[in-house]
N, C-alpha and C positions, 0 to 999 in steps of 0.2 A: 549165393541161393540166386537158381537161373530166373531169368526175369519174368516167366510163365508162372512159378508159383507165388512169387511176388506179386503179381499182378491176380493170379485169384485168391491172396489173402486180401488184397485191399476188393475186389469185387465180395467175396464171403463178409467182410466187415462191413461193406455198404449195404449188403444185403441184412445183416442181423440189426442195424442200425433202423434200416427201414421198417423192418419186421416188428421190430420195439416201439417205433412212432406210430406204425398201422394199429399197434395192441392200444397202447396210450389213446388215440382218437377211438378206437373202438370202445373203452372203458368209458367216455365223455360221450358217446353217444347212446349206450345203453342205460347210462344216469339219466340222460336228457328222456330216453322212452319211458324208464320207471317212474320218472315226474309226471309226464304224460298221460300214461296208464292210470296213475294213482287221480290225477285231476279227471278223467274220465271216469272212472269208479265215482268219486265222490258228487261228479254232476249229476250221474244216473241216480246215485242216491237221493239228492236233492230233486230230481225229478218225479221220481217214484212218490217221495214225501208230499210233495207238492201235489201230484195226481191225487195221493190218499186225501185230501184234504178237500180238495176240490169234490171229489165223490161224496166223501161224507157231506160236506154242505149242500149236494145237489140232492142226496138221501134224505137230508135234513128237510129242505123244502119241499121235495117231492111228498113227506109225512103231512106237513103242515096243510100243503095244498088238499091233501087227499081230506084231512080232518076238516077243513073247512069248508069243502064242497060235499062233505057227507058221503064221500066213497071210501072211507075207510072202514073197511070190513073185519076186520081183525085186535084184538084187544091186544095189548102186552101184557097186562095182567089176566089173561085166559092161562088155565092152567094147561101144559101141551096136549092130555088127554082131552080136552072140549075142542082144541084145536083141531087135531086129529078127524076129531069125529064130526066137526061142523066141514073140514076142509081137507080129505084123504089126501090131496095132494100135496099138504103143506107139509109131511114128513119129507117129502122126495127136496122141497125148496129147502128146508131145513140142513137137509143133509149135505146140499152144496155148499153149507158154511160150516160144517163139520159141526153140526148140531143133531144129533141122534144118525141112523141111517147104518153105522157098521159098530162093531164091536168096540173098538177104542174112541167113539165119539158118542158112546152110548148117556141116554140122558133118563133121567126119572122124570115120568109122565105125570107128576104132581105136581111139578113147579111150574110157575108162571113162564110163559113167552120171556119176559124180561129176564127175569132169572136164569134163564136157560141161554140166554145170548149172552148175560155179563159173565157167566162163568167160561164158556166158551175164547171170550172177549171178542166177539163180533162187533159189528156196529148194528143196534138198534133199528137204526131209521134204514140202513140196507135191506134188513132183513125183512121188515114192515112194507117196503118199499116192492120186493119181490112177491113178497106173498099178495098184497094186495094188485098184482101185476096179474095173475092167474085168473080167466076170465070166468065170470059169476056163473054161467050158465055148465061147468063143468067142460066146457070145448077142448081143443089142443092149444096149448101155448108154448111155443117156442124160448124155453129161458135162457138166459147166457149169466150162469154167476160164477162166481169164483173158482176157478181152475176146473169147474166141469159143464158141460156142455149137454144136456141131453133134452127131450120132447118129454112132455105130460098131455 
């Protein structure tokens, strides 16, 4: 066998060995990346849960302050029909929480605000805070609700 062929076989074997080693290292790096992505995902979920808990506490505090100061204009025991009659903009606020406003979010106007909020799995304190944020004089309010931004 000529020396060039032997040299080519040795080089090919070395290349195969290097490729195999690179594949093994790539598998290790891929496994580390998967673990890191999983950690990032879990951390984001924990952060979202902590943010939701904080937001709920802030909303509860807002409601208690509104009650204490006498600025609580809307009662959770009101029927939705009364709420809409008292404050026509309330329908748009509730729609932002997926409580009425579209066919898939429709609610019976003869249920109370608290019942409608509970039925939809929303946070009553957040809904009350949003409703009580509406200007009393019927003026414009730039509201930012969950996943919706609109002007009333």
